[in-house]
N, C-alpha and C positions, 0 to 999 in steps of 0.2 A: 878912454877905456879901450883896451886891446880886445880884439875878437879872434877866434880861431879860424884860420883859413879852411874853407870847406874841403880842400884837398888833403888837409893834415889828418894823419891817422892817429886816432886816440886809442890808447891801450890801457886796460885795467889789469893790474897784477898785484900780487902780494908785496907788501913793503919789505925792504931789506934794511939791514943796519946801516948800509951805506947811504940810505935815504934820510937819515936823521936830520942833517942840516937843512935839507929842502923842506921836510915836513914842518920842522920848527919855524922856518921862514914863512910858511903858509899861515901858521897861527899868529906869528908876530906881525904880519902884514895887516891884521885887524886891530892892532893897538896904535892909536894915533898919538898918544902922549904917554911917556914913561915918567913915573913919579915916585917919590918916597917922602917919608916924614922926617923933618929935621929935628934936632934935639929940643927945639922949642915947641914941638908938636904941630908945626905948620907943614902943609903939603907943598912940595916944590917940584917943578918940572926938572928933569935931569936926563942927560944922555944915557942911552941904553948901556953903553960900555962902562959907565960909572956905577951901575947897580950890581949888588952882590947876587949870587945865584938865588938866594932866598927872596930878595926883593923882586927879582924877576918872576919867581914862582907866584908871588902874591898878585900878579897881573893875570893869572889864568892857569896855574898849575905846571906840570912837568914839561910841557911843550914850549915854555917861555924861554928856555935856554938849552943849548945843545947838550950840555952835560947831563941834566936830568932827563932830557928827551931820549938820550941814548940808553939810559937805565930803564926807562919806561918801555921803549920799543923792544929792548932785549927781553924784558919780562913777557911782553905779548908774544914774541917769537918763540919763546920757550913753552908756549902752550896756554898762556892765560887768556889770549884773545886773538882776534883776526884783524890785522891791519892791512888796508888796501890803499893803493894810490892810482890816480889817473895820470898817465904820462903821454906827452906829445912832443915829438922831436927831442927826446932826451930831457925834457923839462917836466917836473912834477907840478901839476896844476890843482889837484884836489886830493883829499885824504878822507878815508872812512875807517872807523874802528867799531868792531862788533864783538859780542860775547855770546857763546852758546851756553844755554842754561836749561835746566829741567826743574820746574816748579809745579805745584798743584794748580789746577785750573783757577782763574781763567787764562793763565799764561802757558802752562803745559811745557812741552819740549819746543823751545823757541830759539831763534837767533835774534839778539837784541842789538839794534843800531844805537851805539852810545855817543859817537861823535861823527860829524860830517862837516868838513871845512873846505871851502873853495877859495882860491886866490881872488881878492876883490876885483881884479881886472878881468876876471872870467866868470863873474857871478851870473851873467845872463846867457852863458853858453850851454846850459843844460847838463853840466857835469854832475849835479846832484842827482838827476834822473838816471844817468848812466851808472852811478855807484849803487843807487837803490835797486835798479834792475839787476845788477850783478849779485847783490846780496840776496835778492829773492831767488835767483838761480842757485846760489850756494845753499840757501835754506832747503830748497827742494832736493838737491843732491844729497844733503846731509839727513834727509828725511825728517826735518823738523816739522812740527805742526803749524807753526806760524812765524812771521816776522813781526817784531815789536819795536817801538821807539817811543820815547817820552818827548813831550812838548810843553814848554812853559806858556803862561797865559798870553803874553803879548807877541809870541813868535808866529805871526800870520804866514810868513813864507814857508816855514816847516809844515804848518797845517795844510797849506795848499799842496805842497810836495807830497805829503802822505796821502791826501785825498786823490791825487792823480794816479796813485798806485793802488787804490782800493782800500787803503787803511782807514779805519774808523776808531773813535774813542771807545775804550773798553773799561777803563777805570780812571779814577781821579785820586791822586795822593796829595793830601793837604799837610801842611806843617803846623804842629801844635806845640805849645809851651805848657809844661806840667811841673808844678813845684815838687822838688824832692821832699820826702816826708818820712819820718820814722813810723814804722808800722809793726804789727805783730804777725807772727807766722814763722814756720820753720823753713829754712832754705839753706842751700849749700852753694858756696862760690869758690871756685879754684881757677888759677891761671891756666889758660889753654894756649899752647904754643904751636900745635899742629897747623900747618898752612894749607894743606891740600884742599882744593875746592870740592873734591869728591864727597867730603863729609856733609855738605849741605845739599847734595843731590836729592831732588824731589822734596825739599823742605820749603815751608813758607818763609817769607820775609815780611812779617806784619809791621815792623818798624824800620824806617830808614830807606825804603825802596824808592829812592829818587834815581831812577835808572833801572837796572835789573838786579836780582839777588847775586848773580855771578859777577856782574860788573862791580858792584859795591864790595864784594868779597875780595876780588883781585886788587882793587884800589886801596883797600884799608888793611886787610888782615896780614899779608906778608910784610915783613919789616924792610920794605924796599927802600925807604928814605932815611935810614939811620945815618947815612953818610952826610946828611945836611943837618948841622948842629941845631938850628932853630926848629926844625921839624922833629928832631929826636927829643928835644927838651919839652915839647908840648905834651902835657900829661895824656897818656893813652893806656887803656886797659883792654886786654883780650881775655875774656872770661867764659867759663862754663858754669851756667846757672842750673840749679835743680830746685824746683819749688812745687809742692803738692803734685808730684808725679809728672811735671812737665820739664823737659830738658830744653835748654836754649844756649846758643852761642851768642855772646854779646860783645860788641866793640863799642867802647865808650871813650870819647876824646874831649878834652877841654875845648870850649869855644875859643875862637881866635882872639876876640876882643872882650870876652866876658869870662874872667878867670874862674868864677864860681858857677858857670854854666857848663853843661855837658851835652854833647851831641850823641844820640843813641842809635845804634844799628843792631837789629836783632834777627837771628835766624832760628827757626824751630820746626820740628816735625808737626806741630799743632799750631792753630791760631792762638793769638795772645789771650791769656786768661787773667782774671782779677788777681789770683794768687801770685802769678809771676810778676805782674805789674807792681803789686805791693812789695814784693821782695826787691825788685829793682829800685823802687823809690827809697826803700829803707837803706839798701846798700849805698846808694848815691849820697844820701844824707849823711851816713857815717863817714864817707870819704870827703866830706866838706863841700859837696856841690849843693846848690840851692835851687837850680832850675834845670829842667831837662828839655831838650829840643828833640821832638819825636815826629817825624813825617809818617803818615799812615792814611789809610782810606777812612772814610767816614764810618764805615761799618766797624772797623777796629777801634776807632775813636770812642765808640759807645761804651767800650770797656773802661775808659778813663773817667767817665762821669763828668760832673760839672766843674771839676778842677782844671780841666784842659781848656786852653784858650787858643784858637787859631790865630796865626799872625798874618794871614792874608796871602801867603805864598802857596801855590799849588802847581802840580804838573799833571797833564793828562797822558795816559798810556794809550797809544794807538797800536792797532794790530791788524794783520790780514792773514787769512789762512793760505797756506801754500800747498 
């Protein structure tokens, strides 16, 4: 394992489009084996160069190839998010990605750390702390109320990192499965194509908040990935719902390996209501879906009743006031 010379100057700066290859390499350095499924349905190891862009994507999203990484970084640099790098002697050793959002409490006006990746050879050099410290400074300068970050159950390293910087768990988001179901009630659904994140400013995200409301919006709502045929062909809906006086913007996409399953993401000026949930289940059933994947807090899950079943996955939301 390499270590940084104590005399080396570390520099945190905003990422540039020219950094695309280096940031992608950071992410790819954490993948030990590249694989794909052959026509017989068997998983086989294969050289990275032999994979398609989509097959690389399946190993971890847009940073897995320089082509999609450039598209993603360009979107961030156009105002969607805040990309940062740690540089030493011209080499990029770490990367962080954050999103500014405004939601009702307990999140408020916050800066959300969505991704933090360090080259494996420098995992013990404290670069995570350097980036987190810089984000805390940025949050203060931007007059945010707090810095937030999510952590999955078995990520002890991230929990320790957040604790060192005074961050504590504030909420837990669990993933539930709910049957689609025909129901009664009046509601209206229309396609919604407006992409600006301003329209969800100070809205709740009662369903799908694995990350932050702004992070999920920027990742899902804009039609960023229509250039990749396999991603374009995956069924996805961008909808405006109105049910019993509640408005909501809903992104629904077909599950990757369950054609009749749908992943649901929902933004609304109000918390989830029974009437809106009934409308969503009815619409999904009419569209041919049979199960809905809906991450939410336990408080929101009470609206779903006994039909909802947790699948065991959860994320804790950490935060610290700035």
